[in-house]
N, C-alpha and C positions, 0 to 999 in steps of 0.2 A: 504494499500499499503505500511506502514512501516513497519508495521508488516511482510509481505512479504522479504521485505529486511532482516529486522534483522532477522529472519528464515534463509534466502540464507548465512547471516554470519557465522551462525552458523553451518549450512551444511558445507561451504567451511572449518571453523575452524575444522571439525570432518575428513573430507575427507584428509585436511593436516596431520593433527595428525597419520590417518591409514595409509598414502601412507609413512611416516617416521618410523612408527610401521614395516610396512609389508617389507620396504626396508631392516632395520635391520633385520628383521627375516627373509628374503631370504637369506641373507648373512649367516646368521648362517646356516640354511639348507643348502645351497651352498656349503659351507667350510666341512661340516658334509660331504654331500655326496663326495664332493672330497676328504676325507680324509678314505674314504671306500675303504678297500683293497688295502691301501698305506702301504709305510715304513718309518716309522718315522727315522729322522735324529737325533735326542736326542733334549736334550736342554741343556747339558753341553758342552759348547764348549772350546778351548783352543785359547787364544786372544795374539795377541803380539801388542806393539805399536810403529809406525814407523813415524821417521820424514820426510818431503817432499823430504829429500834428499837420501831416502830409507833407510835409517840408521837404522834398527829395534835391539831393544832390544832383547838380548839372550834368557832372561827369559819369559815363558809365563805362563800367567792366566788363573785361571779358570773363565769362566760366564754362566749364565743361564741366559737365554731368557726369558722374554724380559730384554734388556740390553742395560743402556746407555753407551757410550764409551768415554764423556768429562773427566769425573774424572780421570780415567784413563791413557789421554794423559795429563791431570795436573799434575798429581802425577810422570808420567815417564818422560815425556817429559819438562813441566814446559811452556806447549804450550798448544794452543786451536786449533791449524792446524797440521795436520800430517794426518795418515791413520793406519787402523787397519788390521790386517791380523786373521783372524777366521778359527780356523780348527775345522774338527771334521772326526768321522767315524762312518759307519753304515755298516751292513751286510744285502747284497742283496742275497734272495734264488734263488736257481732254477729255481723258475716257472715263472720268466720273460721271456714273448714270443713277444711281440710286439716290432717292429720297432721302438718306439719313447716313452719316457718318458718324463711326465711334472717333473720339479723340483719347487716345491711352496715354497719360502721365505718368510718372514716377510716384514712388509713396512719399507725399509732401508732409515734414515737419508739423504745421501746424494747418490753421483755415487758409483756404484759397480762395481766389476768384480768378477766373479765365476767361479770354477773353478772344476770338478770330475775327478777325478783320474789326476790330471794335465795339463787337456783339456779343455781349455775355453768353457763352455758352454751358457753363455751369458753376457749381460752388459747393465747398465741402465746410461744414464746421461753422463757428460763430466769429466773425470778424472781428477785428479790434473792435473794444476792450478786451474782448474775451477771447481770442486768438485760440479758440477751442477746438481740436478734431481728432478722428482718429488717425495718429500718425504711422501708424503699421499698413495703413490700408491705400493698395492702388487705384489712383483717381481714374475713374472712367467717365466720359459725357458723352454722350449723344447729341448731333444737332441737327439741322436742316443743311441737304447740299446746297441750296440756296444761298448760303454765307459764303461757299468759298467763291472764288475767281479763277474759271478753268481757264487753263494755259496762260496764267499769270502767275506773280509774287501774289502771295496771302501773308499776313502778319499774325503773330500770336503774342499774347501778353499772359502774364500770370501775375497776379498779386497773393504775394505770402506773407502772412503774420509770423512774426517771431518775436518769442519772449524765451533768452536764452539759447537753448542748443536745436538748431533748425538744421534743417538739409531737403534736398529733393535727389532719390536714388530712381534707377530704371531707365528705361528707354521712352522716349516718347515719337507717338507716331499716329497719324489718323490712317481707318481705313472704311471701305463700304461696308455698310452693314444694313439688315432688316430690323424691325421692331422685334422680329420675335426670337434673333439670336442676340440681340442686345437683353431683350429680358430673361433670356436662358445663361447668359454672363451675368446679369445681375444676381441670379437666382444663385448660382454655384460661387460667386462672390459672398455673398450673403452665410449660404452654409458654411463657407471656408472659416469664415469668421467667429460666425457664432455657434456653429454645432459643439466645438470640444468644449464653448461656456456652459451651455446648456446641459450636456451629458457630463460636464464636472459637480452641476448643482445637482443634478438630479440623482447620479451616485451618491455624494456625499449627504444629501436629505435621507438617504438610505440609509448611510452608515450612522449617520447620527442616531436614528429610532434603534438599530442594530445595538453599536457600541454604547449607546444610553443604558439598554436593559444589561449588556453586558456588564456595566460596572458596578453592578447590584453585588457582585460578587468581592467583597472586600481584598482578596489578595492581588486580582488584576485589575482594581479600578483605576489607579494612577497610571497606568500602560495605556487605558482606554480614553482618560480625559484628557491625557498628553496628546495622543494622535487626533480626539475631536479639537483639540485646541488648534493644531495646524490648518483646520479649514477656514477660521476666521480669514487670518492672514492670506491665507492661499486664494480667497475668493478675489481680494485687490491684486495679487500679484498675477493673476490668470485674466483677470477683467482687463488690466492695463494696455497690453495691445490690442483690444478689439474695444475698447468703452465708446458706446456712440453718443454719451448725453454729458454735459457737461457737468460733472458731479461735484467738482471744486471751485471755488472762487477764481483762480488764476493758476496758471503752469508753474509756478515757484511751490503752493501748496499742494498741486499732485506728484511733482517729484518728492516732495517730504514724504508723503502717506504710503508711495510708492517702496521707496526707502525704507521706510520702519515698519512695514507689511514683508518685507522681503528677508529684513532682517529678525524678524519673528517666527517667520515661518522656518528659516535655515535651524535659530535655536529650538523649535519644538520637534522639528524632526530629527534633528539630534538627540536631544531628550527622549524622543520615544523609541528611536533604535537602543540607546543604555537600558533602556526598560524591556526592551522585546527578545534583547540577549542576556537579559540579568547582570548587566557590566556594573560592576558597584567603583565609579569614577567620579568618587566627590571632588575632588581639589579640579579635574578637568571641566567638571559642570560650574564651580563658580568660577572658571574661566573662562566659558561660554556665557554664563551671564554676564561677569565684566566686560566682556567683549560687546555684547549685544547693550549694554546700557550705556556704553560707550559710542557706540554708534547712535542709538536713539536721541541721544543728548545731543552729540554733535549736529545730525540732524535739524533737530530743533532750533537750536540757537543759531543756526547759520543764517543770514538773512540777504547778504550782498551775493548777487549771481557769482560774481567770479570767485568768490568762497564756494558756494555752491559746485561748481565745475572743480576746483581742488579737492574740495571734501569728497564730491560725487566719487572722483578714481579710486581712493583710497577705500571708500564705503563696496564700491563694487570687488575690487582687487580682494578684500579682506572676505567678504563673502562668497567669492569665487572659490578660494583657496580651502573655505571649511570644507567645500566639495570633496577635498583630496582626504581630509578626514573622516567625511560618512563611508567613501572607497576602503579606507584603512580597517574601519569597525568591521564590516563585510569580511574582509580578506582574513583579520583575525581568527572571525568566528569561524570561517569555511577552514581554515588549517587548524583549527579545534574540531573538523568534523563535525560541525554544529548544523542539526539536519533542519532546523529554519533557517540557516543563512544558504543551505542549498536549495531552499525556494526563495529566498528574497534578493539573493547577490543580483540576479538579474534584472530585478527593479531596479535596485539600489544603484546599477552600473547606470541604466536607462536615466535616472533621476541626476544622477551626477556628471554624466554628460551632457544631458540638455541644457540643465543649471549654467555648467562652465560656457557652453555656447552662448547662451544668453548674456551669460558675463562680457562676452566679449562683443556682444550687438550692443548691450547698453554701454560699454566703457567707451567704444567709438562715438558713441553718441557726445560723450563729454571731451574727449581727446579732439572731436571734429577730424577724425580719421577712421576709413573703413578699413578692417582689418581681416585677411586671407591669408587660406592656407591650401595648396595645390589650386590655386584659381578658384575656390569656394570662398564666396565673400560671407562674414558675418554681420549680414544686413536687415532679416528677419527676426524676430523671437521662437523659439518654439516649442517652450515648454508648458504653454497653455495646450497644445496638443499632449504630450506625454505625461502630464501633471496626473490624468485618473490611473495611469500605471501603478500609485501606491496604494489606489483603492483595490486593484486586481492583486496586490502583493500582499495586502491585510486580508482581504477575502480567504487567497489561499493559505494563509498562516491559522484564521481562526478555525477555519474548517479542519486543519491538521491536527492542529492542537484538541479541538473535540473529536477528534479518530480515538485518542486514547480514553477519554470518557464513554465512548461509543462498544469500545472493547469490554468496557466494564460492564455495560448495561448490556451485552449478549450475554454475559453467561450467568446477568438474572434472568433475562430473558429465556435463556435454554430450560431454566428451571419451571419458568410458567407455562412453556409452552407446551406440554402434556397436559395440563389440568384446561388450558384453553379448547384445545384440540377435542377434549374430553366433552367440555361445555358445547362446543359448537357441532359436534356431533346429534348433542339431545335437541338443539336448537334447529337443524337440520331434519330432523324428524318431526320435529313440531311444525315448523312451515310446511313441511309435504301433508302434513294431516290436515291443515289448516287449507291450503291450495285445492286440496278434493272437495273439502267441505264448500268452499267458495264455488266450485265447478257443478257441484249438484243443486246447487240453489238454497243450500241451507240459510246463506246470508243475504237471500237476493231481496232486500228490502228497499222500497222505492224509496229514493233522498226527496225531503223536503220542497217545494219549489218555495223560491223567493216570494215575496210580494209585491213583486212588479209583474210577476208572468202572467200569462195570457194566451189563449189558444190562438191568437192571429200574430202572435209574437216572432215564434220559432220560424213559420214560412218567411218572414222577412229578414231576419237575421243570416240564412239561407240564402236568399236572394242576395246580400251584399257579399256574403263569402263569394258566389260564382262570381259577380260584380268584380271582386279585389282580386280574384284568382287569375282574371282576365287583364286586368289593367293596371299591376301591382307595380307597374315601370313607372306608370305615372304618377303624378302629385294628386294624393287623394285623401282630403279632410276628413274629418270626423262629422263636420257641420254640412259638406255635400251628401257624404253618405245618409245620413238623418233625414234630410230635406228631400231624398230621392226616397227614402222610405215612409216619409209623413209623419216621423217620429219626432221626439225630441231629442237633441244631441247626447244630453245625457242620461237620459233613459237606454238610448242606445249604446251608449260607451257599457252600462252594466248588465245590458243583456246580452255585448257582443263578449265581454269577459266571461260572464256564466256559461253562454254555449259554447267557446272555445278554450278556455282557458286562457287566455291571452287577449293583452291590450291591442286596439288598432293598431298602435305603429309597432308592437312587436311582435304581431302575426303578419304585416306587410314586410316587416326587416326581415323576418324569417324567411319568406318568401325570395327575396331578394338575394340573400343571401346563398338560398339554396343554386339559386342560377349561376350566382357568381364563382361557388364552387365548381360546376361544370364549365365553365369559360378559365378557370385558373388551371384546371387539369387537361382540357382539351383543346385550347388556343394557344398563342404565344402573345397574346393582347397584355398593355401593359396594366398594373393596378388601377390607375387613372382612369383608363378608357373603360375596363371591366366594372368600377362603380358609376363611373356614368351611364354605361349601358344599361345596367340595371335599374337606375335610377336615383343613385345617391345623389345630393348636391355637391360635395364634397369627400376629399379622401380621409379627410379625419372622422366625418362619421360613419362612413364605409369601415375605417377598421375597426372602431368601438364597435357595431353591430355583430361586425364579422369573427370578433374574438369573443364577444359576450355567446354567440352562438355557437361555435365552434371551440373557442380554449385557446387559439391559436390566432395571430396575426393571417393577413394573406399570402404575404412573404414568405414566412416558414411553412403554412399550410401547402404551399406549391411546391417545395422543396422536397 
């Protein structure tokens, strides 16, 4: 059994690594497919630096993407706050024929407003004074091709709000696109950004319930409490790269809260590992508390953006180095042939590697330099994709630990099975005798009719059932059926439930699900098409009704 769980851990580790690799490979292929047939906007841009009062310097500077704007703001305005105006020109050939054009920009640090030929084509985030935006999100804007001048030069202008540490990375180009393709692109981007967040929140909520219940046992209580303590700062850490709304008053507060959350997450995770492996390292834990308090104090006291840049680098380096201590704990326990370490070390490696990866990403923001290894650029965080691995590891460990308890229970069950079998044989004989009595009519007593029963009611309900069986794919309402039968709708609902044992909606959903099962097994139609074909208005309603009727969702049922 232990080897089975170790095998499961290795498989999960491999799947997570594969998923991350597949994600980046998909992004590479997706971007390359988008660029096919596109018109590049170039990598050389003219930039002017502006103060909040909209006073811009007259001189323009040449930049190459990827670019960091903060150094220019400091040199020109002696300030971390302001905005930049980036301009470029591109030639559009005559062959642009579609009605809609996609503008692809790189990932921009804060809010932006983008113009093509002096016409606004898109914006993201709250512009000054909020300067808020999802900094890790690639900007996609779609606009009418009528804005472009075919066969001539066109201009592009991007106004980018800046507070502190801003950048623009990625390729900029335009491409012909249909509304359907754009909607599909937006859906994929939304799923890419929010699916990890919702998965972590959903799984975390389940573990809050499970570990709160497990905390009832005093001997294991502290371990589970510290595990749950990780979830609070963890939400802020995984929320940062995809945060869609301005939760904070300004960017400085945003940086501080993220730094504090990351510090607490690292502390609680290391404390959890100590208790997981039953390591008594009091001096090391005192040191971890001291480091965390020092980091949080420095983060809270710093006010000047120059100091934010200076201390931000130290905070990131220290927290990234603590990931190595994370690995050392697992390695030490693995050398001691700890079975739990064999389960958790794949998860620990994933968390350590991705935390270190994101350390380089955030470090690049403060040092204004994108780091790379073997042509791989640390430009986007990935921890929010792999953070759910800790839930998988914790789940494996909980199951593994309770296997021991299960073995003890099995011994008790062995003693009880004999008596249960004897009692089962007695009950089986009794049920057989009861079934025979029912068959010969001993208990054939007519049930009492409800007070609203009438002789004319049964034919009307039968008429309704026939109508529903023929038209269940259509929108059938209780009021419409009652009106057709010339009875009150409340009276009809009670009578229908009495004769069929189901409410009107349950009866209709059962018919639709039955037809959907047939289509799932006999056709290759998508789940969305099947849901619409059998009469459901949305996939969400279809999934809920299908699972209620079959106990599985449509995808799993088909598989």
